[in-house]
Steps between C-alpha positions, in 0.01 A plus 500: 500500500795280419558196283787252527595431138817405313711496814408849620213699652305738278283779639168569329182685585148460362245777450146468364244226454553211264126432494249785508121471535309558178124514459451125500846348532854555621721663237866405480753779461846454343792458737760765415858458621686832520878480452718788617810653349860532601644244525487539875196723549174383658124494445417804715456755220231283342291544814502875439440506126331170404295380799186656348507214248351281773161591354593308184736223615625324808846646548806305611793725592831315485848579633761314293736271692732697724306820423280703729349280769603170342772310682866548409623229265823390338608797283587252225124443465417869450445454128234558238468126439444430868241778535310345208499155661409645841192661348378165372573334834294768676215449253507128578521568875179701474326224305438709189482347153552826310584855603508847355834678539586870515872573499648847526858586397717204612177324600396527135813311401405224744144506363619461140726212598216335690260521205769347277596218738154421639256599225225268619495671840445859379148625433588865433822702496552871575847644441564847644803716416730210430738358238561165329881496501825636639496771232293729722814582698685644202204724419465608862869592523469712188190680632668583831807628318280720279229613742638443847661749732853450624357366827274255317790375292703458820245286688430291189856374518399312816227331297706416190800378702300323774673688779221600738636464855211609720131580522600866523662480158191333353286779646733765356480328161119498491468856629751628246351299213139568604432767233604250231301210648179701539355792307321597824787441739433623852803487732274532805295201390820298456614594851165401648476168319864391525475349852225267377727336245779248551781510243760229447787683334699177477239371255509826309878475468486136392228557245668790323839331488392148405178372340351836398806550279427184302130402516319505166140386455433668165507189281274311742231767529294360207440186706284702743141428397298635793325839479768761570489871585821702467522841671787742440588852606585744222773661714633185669876526532592151623256289292441736206171457312663339197550190718126487577432541129734212420330274755158580354626437145637156592214366715208396278197731533649691793336832584731801540437827681765771532420757767587842360551669838686222681856398562587167667247544783186473286273407793601819682530733202158418348321301772145521368598404145722217628224349713247538220729323252565204732136472609375517143741231386420261785127555466509434125716187540276354768156554351 
């Protein structure tokens, strides 16, 4: 499905019932928007690792503007601020008063910004393997320099310098970096799933050379009052767990869970524990 909002066309998909039959009445489930990483990735991985949450919430998978199956837009609008405002416009387009939001990696940065800018619109917030400021990049560089192979250090230069030139380079980057992104990395699984995804490397380049180098939400995190669950991977190289810990410290009454056997790809590294954590949180918040 597509929505015309803020001068562009956003792709979204819906999975699961919003109203389910109870014994004597219809029971309303929370509407959970899932925000992907990148910048410039798409929602497709959520359909492999998070679609089972349809038994707890009505899921809305979103491709950010210019990402995935959303329409190309003016590159000047490929920003964190615009993604935040697009999310609220999509909420309004769907006629929803309040939504739950799950953001992973870059999507978690959008989710934090949304909860800060539109607090009255957020029922629950789930932040997965993300960071609250530009400082994550300095930590990630250091980890790659200490733990990465020569090949991993080489392909990371494309990320730090914003110099990806083709889809083939993006694929080489993710295949080379796979063992750092996931504790259970499977090159065959990456090969099989890659054709399902659509990557906008222009957005990736822009993000890592512009707004991701300056954004900082740390001082605003205490303004987030909705129930919040923060999930981090103990071995995450690009959003190290200390950033999840900082988010949980700053957001009042936030719950924190660090997955001991996960890197950045928590939903793939510890799928059962990830689903249980999200289900448990949503169920508790919506009693």
